[in-house]
C-alpha positions, -999 to +999 in steps of 0.1 A: -246-299+216-220-312+191-189-328+204-158-307+203-140-338+190-161-336+158-162-298+155-151-284+122-117-268+125-116-230+120-096-221+089-066-199+094-070-166+075-038-176+057-057-206+042-085-184+028-089-176-009-078-141-018-106-116-026-107-084-046-130-054-040-151-040-068-137-011-087-152+023-079-180+035-102-198+068-105-222+073-076-202+052-052-196+064-016-160+071-006-151+076+031-123+099+039-107+088+072-077+099+093-063+068+111-028+082+115-015+118+115-036+151+118-049+165+085-049+197+066-085+209+064-082+229+032-065+201+013-090+175+024-120+197+015-105+205-019-101+167-026-136+161-014-149+187-038-129+171-066-144+137-060-179+151-058-175+170-090-164+137-106-196+121-096-188+103-063-205+106-029-181+115-001-184+106+036-162+129+057-168+136+094-164+173+100-148+166+133-119+147+116-107+179+100-098+196+133-090+165+153-055+165+167-037+149+196+000+158+194+012+139+163-020+119+159-054+127+143-071+123+176-073+095+202-068+059+193-105+053+198-114+082+176-093+070+148-101+034+152-139+039+154-138+061+123-119+035+103-141+006+115-173+025+108-162+030+072-152-007+069-186-018+083-208+006+063-222-014+034-228+019+015-191+028+016-172+013-014-139+030-009-119+039+022-094+067+016-070+075+045-061+111+039-025+109+050+001+088+067+025+100+095+022+077+125-006+059+143-017+028+126+004+004+147-013+017+178-047+004+166-038-024+142-049-052+165-085-037+168-094-032+132-125-051+120-108-075+095-137-099+096-161-072+083-137-063+055-135-100+045-173-102+044-175-070+023-143-062+005-139-026-004-111-004-019-086+007+008-057+029-002-026+046+012+011+044+016+038+052+042+023+045+077-006+028+059+018+000+050+009-015+084-027-017+074-020-033+041+001-060+057-026-066+083-053-068+057-033-093+038-028-115+069-063-112+085-087-105+056-070-119+025-083-089+005-063-070-021-057-034-010-038-006-027-005+010-019-012+044-035-011+081-032-035+098-007-055+130-007-028+149+011+000+133-009-004+136-047-042+132-052-054+167-043-025+180-065-034+158-095-040+189-117-003+198-114+021+184-141+045+168-115+016+148-100+000+138-133+016+103-134+004+094-099-031+107-105-035+088-138-021+056-124-044+059-094-076+064-114-066+038-140-063+012-113-093+020-091-120+038-111-141+016-134-147+043-160-109+047-164-102+010-168-085-003-200-104-031-217-081-058-203-058-053-173-046-089-170-011-091-184-007-053-184+027-040-175+026-012-149+035+020-166+066+037-154+079+072-164+104+071-193+123+100-176+132+078-146+143+044-160+142+013-139+176-003-130+184-040-129+204-051-099+199-089-102+186-103-135+159-129-138+121-133-137+097-143-109+060-145-101+042-141-068+019-119-048+030-083-044+037-074-008+055-047+011+056-009+013+075+013+036+107-004+049+104+010+084+068-003+088+076-037+072+103-041+099+081-027+127+055-054+121+080-083+121+073-106+151+037-096+152+005-113+139+006-088+110+041-095+097+047-096+060+043-130+042+075-132+023+079-167+010+075-170-027+062-134-030+074-102-047+086-077-021+085-040-028+102-014-005+105+024-002+114+049+026+120+085+033+143+106+054+163+076+067+200+079+072+221+054+052+230+035+084+194+032+093+184+018+059+214-006+063+202-017+097+166-022+085+177-043+056+199-063+079+169-070+101+150-083+070+180-105+061+184-119+097+147-125+098+150-147+067+128-124+046+153-115+019+162-152+013+126-163+010+111-138-015+108-146-052+118-111-063+124-076-050+112-042-063+131-012-047+112+021-049+124+055-039+146+060-008+144+098-007+166+119+015+172+157+015+210+152+017+225+143-018+254+126-001+231+104+019+212+095-013+244+082-029+252+062+002+217+047+003+221+035-033+253+018-022+237+002+008+208-011-013+231-025-039+253-042-014+223-058+003+207-070-029+235-083-050+242-114-029+206-126-033+196-152-058+163-136-068+157-109-095+159-073-081+151-039-097+156-005-083+143+031-090+107+020-093+082+049-091+068+042-056+074+061-024+074+096-010+077+112-044+054+130-069+056+100-092+041+074-070+025+043-087-006+026-074+003-010-066-023-037-058-010-052-025-017-089-025-023-093-062-004-117-084+024-101-105+054-110-126+087-092-121+110-093-151+143-077-141+158-083-176+130-062-192+128-039-161+091-043-157+063-054-133+033-070-149-002-076-134-012-113-137-048-105-126-071-076-126-067-058-092-104-050-088-136-068-098-154-050-126 
């Protein structure tokens, strides 16, 4: 038996090389899962049919469609086992959570990150799925995708207001829709909603973040965001101005805002127009004292125009030109 004194130290996940999943190709199997809130049967089945007509195999447990436990899509074990089975199944190449809501933080410590590291696959989602993206970054070192979901944009891709989200999603994840070269490509943003510069400058780093509430909820845990030297992106929905203020203050007090290389602010949507104006003021006041480049009004969040962003990939933020550029292909071809 080898001496413990000479045993090879186990590398921290944070020291591992970043990996990328293979892009999805025709014939691949995509698993639809519900790790958070309960689903809409009709919408999920419509999207399943859409994928199958496009030439993909779909794995969808019939029980998931009716599974509900108050505000959750079933028990913690039900949701966790479904997610882990998809991650562990070598035939599954894409894992598509069908919606957000709430529930990921309840099971985050039991996800099989080692299996995902051994066999990287495309994992998508936004909102509550932010917690999973952050955890995958910490524990698996695999690029995942902050993106629309079947119940948010994807099933409605045929509608004009969702065309941008649908195109951006497929262009990023489906091999047959790839441009010839994605390295150095600027992420397309709608001309009708121009990006705004808050702080000028240019910076490079890994793209990290998502929903502001979930970024803050994971601080102090083993799944907290890795901020130092990275590009932080944030969005949120239905939060009062004082809550956005408090969440940003939490990031500042935790040292996050001072350690990032740059910040991309997405959509902070609120039903009250007066609140929306106040939130813009809160965001501006929090960002202007920072020394890093910052842009606002990026098309990411709880809106029809929701970009697909490779969480963990290297990007360049140019606040002067108001653009975000991929420095590497987000998927392997």
